[in-house]
N, C-alpha and C positions, 0 to 999 in steps of 0.2 A: 395271674390275671392283672394284678396291679402293675407289674413290670411291663406287661404287654400294653396296657392302657397308657402308661407313661411313655413308652416307645412310640406308640401311634400319635400321641399328643406332640411329641418332639418332632416327628416327621411332618405333621400338618403345619406346625409353626415354622419350620425351615422352608417348606414349600410356599407358604404364604409370604414369607419374607422375600423369597426369590421373585415371586410374582410382582410384589410391590416394587422391588428394585428395578425389575424389567420395565414396569410401567413408568417409573421415574426416568429411566433412560429414554423411553420413547418420547416423553414430554420434554426432554432436554434439561432436566434439573439435576441430573447426575450423569456419570459416565465420563469417558475420555474427553479431554479438553481440546480446544483449537488455539490458534494464535492470531492476534490482531495487531496491526501497526497502523497508526495514523500518520499521514504525510501532510504537512501544512504548506500548501502551494497557493494560498489565498493572498494574492498580491496586495489587495486593498486594506488588509487588516494591520492594525498597529500593535496589538497585543498577542500574546501566546494563546494557544487553544487547549481546552481540556475535554476529555471524553467522559460522558456520564452514561452508565449502563444501569437501567432501572433505578435511576436517581443517585447512584453511587459513583464517585469519581474514580476512574480506572487508572489513569496515569498519575504518577507521583509529581512530576514537574510539568508545567505548561510547555507546550510544544511551540517554539518560536517559528517565525516565517522561514521557510526553506528547511526546516528541521523535521525530525520524525520522533515518534514516541518509542521506537524500538518495538519489538514484538512483545505484546502482553499475553499472558496465558489466560484464556477465558473459557469457562465451562460451556459445553455445547448447549444450544437452545436458542430461543427467540428473546430478543431484548428490546426495550424501549431505549433507543440511542439518541442522545442529545449532544451536540457539539456547542460548547460555549466559548466565546472570546473572554479572556480573563476580565472579571468584574463587569461584564456586559451580558445582556440577555442572550438566549440561544440564537445561533446563526444557522443551525441545521438540525433537522429532526427526522428520524426514521423510527416509527413505532413498531416495526416488524423486522428488526435487524437480526439476521440469522448467522449463527456460528455452528459449523458442523465439526464433529469429532475428527481430530487428526489433520484438519485442514488449516492452512495459513492464508491470511487475507491482508490486503492493504486497503485502508480507507483513505481515498485521495480527496482532499478538501481544496477547492480551487475557485478562481473567479475574483472579481473586485466589487463591482456594483451589485451583482447577483452571485451569492455564494452557493456553490454546488458541492455535493459529495457523491462519490461513487465507490462502491465496494467491489474490489476485484480479487480473484483468487490467485495466489502466488504458487505456481508450480516450481518448487525448489528442488527438482530432481538433480542428482549429481551430474555435472558436465563431464564429457570424456577427458582423458588425460591431456594435459597441456591446453585446455580450453576453459573458458568461463562462459556464463550466460548473462545476457544483458537485455534490457528493454528501455524504451524511451517514450516519455510523454511531453507534449508541448502545451504548457500552461501560460505562454506569453500572450500579451494583448497588443493590438495595434501593430502587428508585424505581418509581413507577407507569409505565404506558405514556405515552410523551412525544410532543409535537409540538415541532418546531423552528419557531419563528414569528418574523416581523418585526413589531415593535410600533410604533405611532405614538400620538399623543395621543388619537386617536379610535377606533382599531381595532387588532386583532391578527390578522394574516393568516398562516395556517400555510403553510410552504414544504414541510416533510416532516411527515407525519401518522402517528399510531398506531404509533410505534416502540417495541417492547419491547427488552430487552437482546439483543444479537445472538447468534445461533447460527451455526454454520458455514454452514448453508444460507441463512440470512437475509443474512449478510454477502456471500455470492456474489450474491444477488439485488439487494442495495443497492449493488453496485459500479458500476452504470451512473450516468453523470453526467446531470444535467438542465441546461437552459439558463436563465440568469437575466440580467436587464438589469444592465449594469455600474452600480456606485454603492456607496454606503455604507448598510448596513442595521443597525438596532438589533435584534440577534437575542437571543432568550430561549428557555429551555426551559419548557414549560407541561404540566400534566397533561392528557392527551387526554380524560379523563373529565369534569373539572369546570373546565377552563381555569385552574386554580390555578397561579400562577407558581412554578416549581421552581428556576430560576436567573435572576438579574437580567439585564436587557438588556446586551449588549456590542456596541459598534459594530464592524462588520467590513466591510472594503472589498473588493469584487470588481472587478478590472480587466479592461478589454476584451481578449478573446481568450485569457485564461488559464484554467487548470483548477485546481480547489481540492478538497481533502478536508476536511470538518469532522467532528470526532468529539467526543462527550461521554464523560467518564470520571469516576470517583470513586464514593463511597458516600454516599448520602443520610444526613444526620445525623452524618457523621464529621468531626471536627475535623482529623484527621491527613491524610485523603484526601478533601477536600471536592469537590463537583461542579465540573466545569471544562469549558469549551468551547474546543477547540483548532482552529486553522486551519493547514493545510499547503498550500503551493503545489506542484503537480505539474509539475515542470520536469525532464525527463531531462538 
């Protein structure tokens, strides 16, 4: 009887432990992690940015303008997220920031006078053989509607067309990747209206099977914050 009682006690203890663990998973305090990368496209900021999750700094080094944190491993769940400019008060706050198990996200921080942040999901599915996948965000200011185009000696072929400066809604829409043949492309920004070149061609290489984020930043006509095209490789 003592052996049977001991066995029953052990089974009850194990069952209770499993229930508690399941409840913790449901609440997002345990379980498989996700990945989060912050992109600093905030044109008007002088200092780097740091991520705080529930009051704890998540990135080791502050993220400079046009830089990224790389993907950080974050337990699934809901967080009080604060973005700070180094040695300055918070510039962005989301008290209900969600990370789901097995998902990868980018937190895009942009703007100048008014800093905004938008969380987008990164679908990093493997591209077919001899292809990469890429997406483009326009965070420039004081510019006309833009095309991101590949130029050759005889033609200019738009890859992404009619992009105004991003809003929260458009950034969510433009988070999807498109497939592109691997290779090196001379990419430039041109006005959608009259095909006038806004930013000179820059050679950018896309490798087989990889995922990339391209984004344009800066203020047209500004010497301090000139227009710039930046490439980030999305690797968790």
